Each structure stands twice: as structure tokens, then as C-alpha cells.
KEKE-3310 file (N, C-alpha, C; in steps of 0.2 Angstrom, whole numbers, plus 5000, padded with zeros to 4 digits):
npx = (5151:5143:5132:5138:5141:5128:5123:5132:5128:5114:5117:5123:5113:5103:5111:5114:5116:5132:5141:5155:5161:5164:5179:5182:5194:5207:5210:5196:5182:5171:5177:5179:5167:5157:5152:5135:5127:5121:5104:5096:5101:5098:5092:5097:5109:5116:5118:5126:5137:5141:5144:5155:5164:5167:5172:5184:5191:5194:5201:5213:5214:5215:5206:5190:5180:5163:5162:5172:5167:5157:5146:5138:5138:5140:5150:5161:5172:5184:5199:5212:5218:5229:5225:5214:5201:5193:5183:5179:5166:5161:5149:5143:5155:5163:5177:5181:5191:5209:5226:5239:5251:5259:5263:5273:5267:5268:5257:5245:5232:5217:5210:5220:5230:5246:5253:5262:5265:5271:5261:5255:5248:5237:5243:5235:5218:5200:5185:5168:5154:5141:5138:5137:5124:5118:5120:5127:5145:5161:5177:5193:5208:5225:5241:5242:5228:5223:5228:5222:5208:5208:5212:5202:5191:5194:5191:5177:5175:5178:5191:5207:5221:5233:5231:5237:5250:5264:5260:5267:5270:5257:5252:5260:5257:5243:5244:5251:5241:5230:5236:5238:5225:5221:5228:5224:5211:5212)
npy = (5425:5420:5415:5404:5396:5393:5386:5375:5369:5366:5357:5347:5343:5337:5328:5310:5301:5294:5281:5277:5260:5247:5238:5221:5211:5200:5186:5185:5175:5178:5183:5172:5168:5163:5174:5178:5179:5195:5198:5209:5224:5237:5251:5249:5241:5251:5260:5253:5252:5265:5267:5258:5263:5275:5270:5263:5273:5281:5272:5272:5262:5252:5243:5234:5222:5217:5207:5210:5220:5214:5211:5199:5198:5198:5210:5222:5235:5246:5256:5260:5271:5285:5298:5294:5294:5287:5276:5258:5248:5231:5220:5204:5198:5188:5178:5177:5175:5171:5175:5165:5167:5171:5180:5184:5194:5207:5209:5217:5220:5227:5220:5214:5222:5230:5220:5212:5202:5190:5184:5174:5178:5180:5188:5195:5198:5194:5200:5198:5207:5216:5234:5248:5252:5241:5237:5226:5223:5221:5219:5222:5218:5222:5221:5230:5233:5220:5212:5217:5215:5201:5198:5204:5197:5184:5187:5187:5173:5169:5169:5174:5183:5179:5165:5160:5159:5150:5138:5141:5155:5160:5156:5164:5177:5176:5175:5187:5196:5193:5197:5211:5215:5212:5221:5233:5233:5236)
npz = (5336:5346:5339:5334:5345:5349:5338:5338:5350:5347:5337:5344:5353:5344:5338:5335:5350:5355:5362:5373:5373:5385:5383:5382:5391:5388:5398:5397:5396:5388:5376:5369:5363:5349:5336:5331:5315:5308:5307:5302:5296:5305:5315:5327:5325:5317:5327:5336:5327:5327:5340:5342:5333:5339:5351:5347:5341:5352:5360:5353:5343:5328:5323:5328:5334:5337:5346:5355:5363:5370:5362:5353:5339:5321:5317:5312:5314:5306:5304:5295:5291:5290:5294:5301:5297:5288:5290:5289:5288:5292:5290:5294:5288:5276:5271:5254:5245:5246:5245:5240:5246:5261:5276:5290:5303:5315:5328:5338:5350:5356:5366:5372:5379:5377:5373:5360:5346:5334:5320:5307:5292:5278:5263:5255:5253:5249:5254:5257:5262:5272:5272:5283:5279:5275:5263:5250:5249:5241:5248:5243:5250:5256:5263:5278:5280:5276:5286:5297:5295:5294:5308:5315:5310:5316:5329:5329:5327:5340:5343:5349:5345:5352:5353:5343:5346:5355:5368:5379:5378:5377:5390:5398:5394:5398:5412:5415:5410:5419:5431:5429:5429:5442:5449:5444:5449:5462)
capx = (5154:5137:5128:5142:5140:5121:5123:5135:5123:5109:5119:5124:5106:5100:5115:5113:5121:5136:5144:5161:5159:5169:5182:5184:5201:5210:5207:5189:5179:5167:5180:5178:5160:5156:5147:5130:5125:5116:5099:5094:5105:5093:5095:5101:5115:5119:5120:5132:5143:5143:5148:5161:5169:5169:5176:5190:5195:5196:5206:5218:5215:5213:5200:5187:5175:5158:5164:5177:5163:5152:5140:5141:5135:5146:5151:5168:5174:5191:5201:5219:5220:5234:5221:5209:5194:5191:5181:5177:5161:5160:5144:5143:5160:5165:5182:5179:5198:5215:5232:5243:5257:5257:5269:5273:5266:5268:5250:5243:5225:5214:5209:5227:5234:5253:5256:5263:5269:5270:5255:5256:5242:5237:5246:5230:5211:5194:5180:5161:5151:5137:5141:5132:5118:5115:5122:5133:5151:5167:5183:5200:5213:5232:5245:5239:5221:5221:5230:5217:5202:5209:5212:5195:5187:5196:5187:5170:5175:5180:5198:5211:5228:5238:5230:5242:5257:5265:5257:5271:5269:5250:5251:5264:5252:5237:5246:5252:5234:5227:5240:5237:5218:5220:5231:5219:5205:5214)
capy = (5420:5418:5411:5397:5392:5391:5381:5369:5366:5363:5351:5341:5341:5333:5323:5304:5300:5289:5280:5272:5254:5244:5233:5215:5210:5193:5180:5185:5170:5180:5184:5165:5167:5164:5179:5176:5184:5200:5197:5215:5230:5242:5257:5246:5240:5257:5263:5249:5253:5272:5266:5254:5267:5280:5266:5261:5279:5283:5268:5272:5256:5252:5238:5232:5217:5217:5202:5213:5224:5209:5210:5193:5198:5198:5217:5224:5242:5246:5262:5260:5277:5290:5303:5291:5297:5282:5270:5253:5243:5225:5216:5197:5197:5181:5178:5174:5173:5172:5174:5159:5170:5173:5183:5185:5201:5209:5211:5219:5219:5231:5216:5211:5228:5230:5213:5212:5196:5188:5180:5173:5180:5180:5194:5198:5194:5198:5199:5200:5209:5221:5240:5250:5253:5235:5236:5221:5225:5216:5223:5219:5221:5219:5224:5231:5232:5213:5209:5219:5211:5194:5198:5205:5191:5179:5188:5184:5166:5168:5168:5180:5182:5175:5158:5158:5158:5144:5137:5144:5162:5161:5156:5170:5182:5176:5177:5195:5200:5192:5201:5218:5216:5212:5227:5238:5232:5238)
capz = (5340:5350:5335:5333:5351:5349:5332:5341:5356:5344:5334:5349:5355:5340:5335:5338:5355:5354:5369:5373:5376:5388:5379:5386:5391:5388:5396:5398:5392:5383:5370:5365:5360:5342:5335:5326:5309:5309:5303:5298:5297:5307:5319:5333:5322:5316:5334:5338:5323:5329:5347:5341:5330:5344:5356:5343:5340:5358:5362:5348:5339:5320:5322:5334:5333:5341:5352:5360:5367:5372:5358:5349:5332:5316:5315:5313:5312:5305:5301:5295:5287:5294:5296:5305:5295:5283:5293:5285:5292:5289:5294:5292:5283:5274:5266:5248:5242:5250:5241:5242:5250:5268:5279:5298:5305:5322:5329:5345:5351:5361:5371:5375:5379:5378:5370:5353:5344:5327:5318:5300:5289:5271:5261:5251:5254:5247:5259:5255:5268:5271:5275:5288:5276:5273:5256:5249:5246:5241:5249:5242:5255:5256:5268:5285:5280:5276:5292:5302:5293:5297:5315:5318:5309:5321:5335:5327:5328:5346:5343:5351:5342:5356:5352:5337:5349:5358:5374:5384:5377:5379:5397:5401:5393:5402:5419:5415:5410:5426:5436:5428:5430:5449:5451:5442:5453:5469)
cpx = (5148:5133:5132:5141:5133:5120:5126:5131:5117:5111:5120:5118:5103:5104:5114:5118:5125:5139:5150:5158:5165:5172:5184:5191:5203:5212:5200:5186:5174:5170:5180:5171:5160:5150:5141:5129:5120:5110:5096:5098:5099:5096:5099:5108:5119:5121:5126:5138:5146:5147:5154:5166:5172:5174:5183:5194:5198:5201:5213:5220:5213:5208:5197:5181:5170:5159:5168:5173:5157:5146:5142:5137:5141:5146:5158:5168:5182:5193:5209:5222:5225:5230:5215:5202:5191:5188:5178:5172:5160:5155:5143:5148:5162:5171:5180:5186:5203:5221:5235:5249:5254:5264:5267:5272:5265:5261:5250:5235:5222:5212:5215:5232:5241:5256:5256:5267:5267:5265:5256:5249:5243:5239:5240:5223:5206:5189:5173:5157:5145:5140:5136:5125:5114:5116:5128:5139:5156:5173:5189:5205:5220:5235:5241:5232:5219:5223:5224:5211:5202:5209:5205:5190:5188:5191:5180:5169:5177:5187:5202:5218:5233:5237:5234:5249:5257:5261:5260:5270:5262:5249:5255:5259:5246:5239:5247:5245:5230:5230:5238:5229:5217:5223:5227:5213:5206:5213)
cpy = (5416:5413:5404:5393:5389:5385:5374:5365:5363:5356:5345:5339:5336:5328:5316:5303:5294:5287:5275:5266:5251:5238:5227:5214:5203:5192:5180:5180:5172:5182:5177:5163:5168:5169:5176:5181:5189:5199:5203:5221:5236:5247:5254:5244:5246:5261:5259:5251:5260:5271:5263:5259:5272:5276:5265:5267:5281:5279:5268:5266:5257:5247:5236:5228:5218:5213:5205:5218:5220:5210:5205:5193:5200:5205:5219:5231:5242:5253:5262:5266:5282:5295:5301:5294:5293:5276:5265:5249:5237:5221:5209:5196:5190:5182:5174:5172:5175:5171:5168:5161:5172:5177:5184:5193:5202:5212:5213:5219:5224:5227:5213:5217:5227:5224:5214:5205:5194:5183:5179:5174:5180:5187:5198:5194:5198:5195:5202:5201:5214:5228:5242:5252:5247:5233:5231:5225:5220:5221:5219:5222:5218:5223:5224:5230:5224:5210:5211:5216:5204:5193:5199:5200:5185:5180:5186:5177:5164:5166:5174:5178:5178:5168:5155:5156:5151:5144:5141:5152:5164:5161:5162:5176:5182:5178:5184:5199:5199:5197:5208:5219:5216:5219:5233:5239:5235:5246)
cpz = (5344:5346:5334:5339:5351:5344:5335:5346:5352:5340:5339:5352:5351:5336:5339:5344:5354:5361:5368:5376:5379:5384:5384:5385:5392:5395:5397:5393:5387:5376:5366:5362:5353:5340:5330:5321:5311:5304:5299:5301:5299:5312:5325:5331:5320:5322:5336:5334:5325:5335:5346:5338:5335:5349:5353:5343:5347:5361:5358:5344:5332:5318:5328:5331:5338:5347:5357:5365:5369:5369:5353:5343:5327:5313:5317:5310:5311:5302:5301:5292:5292:5297:5301:5304:5289:5286:5288:5290:5288:5293:5290:5286:5282:5269:5260:5243:5246:5245:5244:5246:5256:5271:5287:5299:5312:5323:5337:5345:5357:5367:5375:5375:5381:5376:5363:5351:5336:5325:5310:5297:5281:5269:5258:5252:5250:5252:5256:5262:5267:5274:5280:5286:5274:5266:5255:5246:5246:5243:5247:5246:5254:5262:5275:5285:5280:5282:5297:5301:5296:5304:5318:5316:5314:5327:5334:5328:5335:5347:5344:5348:5346:5356:5347:5340:5353:5365:5380:5384:5379:5386:5401:5400:5397:5409:5419:5415:5416:5431:5436:5430:5438:5452:5449:5446:5460:5470)
residu = (MET:LYS:LYS:ALA:LYS:ILE:ARG:ASN:ALA:LEU:ARG:ASN:LEU:TYR:ALA:PRO:SER:MET:ALA:LEU:LEU:PRO:ILE:LEU:VAL:TYR:PRO:ASP:PRO:ARG:LEU:HIS:THR:VAL:ALA:LYS:PRO:VAL:ALA:THR:VAL:ASP:SER:ARG:ILE:ALA:GLN:LEU:VAL:ASP:ASP:MET:LEU:GLU:THR:MET:TYR:GLU:ALA:LYS:GLY:ILE:GLY:LEU:ALA:ALA:THR:GLN:VAL:ASP:VAL:HIS:GLN:ARG:VAL:ILE:VAL:ILE:ASP:THR:SER:GLU:GLU:ARG:ASN:THR:PRO:LEU:VAL:LEU:ILE:ASN:PRO:ALA:LEU:VAL:TRP:THR:SER:PRO:GLU:THR:HIS:LEU:ASN:GLU:GLU:GLY:CYS:LEU:SER:VAL:PRO:GLY:ILE:TYR:ASP:GLY:VAL:VAL:ARG:PHE:ASN:GLU:ILE:HIS:VAL:GLN:ALA:LEU:ASP:GLN:LYS:GLY:GLN:SER:GLN:THR:VAL:GLN:ALA:GLN:GLU:LEU:LEU:ALA:VAL:CYS:ILE:GLN:HIS:GLU:MET:ASP:HIS:LEU:LEU:GLY:LYS:VAL:PHE:VAL:GLU:TYR:LEU:SER:PRO:LEU:LYS:ARG:ASN:ARG:ILE:LYS:THR:LYS:MET:ILE:LYS:ALA:GLN:ARG:GLU:ASP:ALA:ARG)
# end
């Protein structure tokens, strides 16, 4: 028992430190910043990916774009697995194919907590991106994964899902979010 405690203490000592990142909340204007491409997948980007994954898992989300944590580079992390143990990292993602079919899907967002509404998305997509090691990959996605990738790619373009809604709904959500933030600040 004592050896296990020592081993865990050493593992924690030498493990790379991860940090929870603050998630921007709508209508924060920084959410509308267009992300820049990642020039080099280096240790800084690797640390960002680790921190984003930890933040996403802690917030009980299935996707997180760097824009949402006020880092305006083209980085996305996703995990739609039931076990929450199959992270997908997309750096500089680009849609290379979309199905002609679309569907209405109810979406939520870590940056718009407690709000869910319908958004039309492509049924299936193919995305070209770099992984966390800087290797090129093509991801073919459908169903929830396809929706999640499209949602997170919107964040990289400075777009929040509520912008797909009617101006009336969007203004109600904005008012609700501002009111909640004021109450939290008290």
C-alpha cells in the first residue's frame, strides 16, 4: 500500500501539469473572434490540447474550441464516446466534403449554458486536420460526431450556435445570459 502511494506521488510530480481553463460565456465579444491557423504543433499547442480536454471533461461537454477558452487558434477537442475516453483533436480543421442531406439537431454549448435549440447541420462530413502530434488526418464523421465538429468549427469562425436562431430567440437568450452573469457576480 505504501509503495502505491509513493508511485502515485512520483507520477503526479513528473506528470505534465494540466489546468482548467475559464470558458467564455455568450454574449462575450471574444467569442466572435476568428481563430488563426496553428503554424507549428509544438509543446505549447500540446499543453493547450491537454488543458482543453481537461476543461471539456470537467464541464461535462463533448466538444470545445480554443476560441471558447480565449485562445484564438484553430484547435478543437471532441469526445462523443459513452466512456469519455476517445478524444479527437483537430488542429486547423477544414471541411473537404459534406453530404447533400441535412437534418435539424438540438444543440447546446458550454459557452451558452442551459440553452438548447435546433440547428440544421450536414448529416455527414469529411474533415482534413492535423492531430495533436502534427500528423495529417482525414476524419469521416456522421451523426453526433458530425454535428459536434460543425458546431466547434463554427466557434473557430467566431460564430455561436444561437446565431442560427431567429433574432427574437437570440435576443431572449442574450438577455438571459447577461442576467445570469450579473446574478453570479453578486
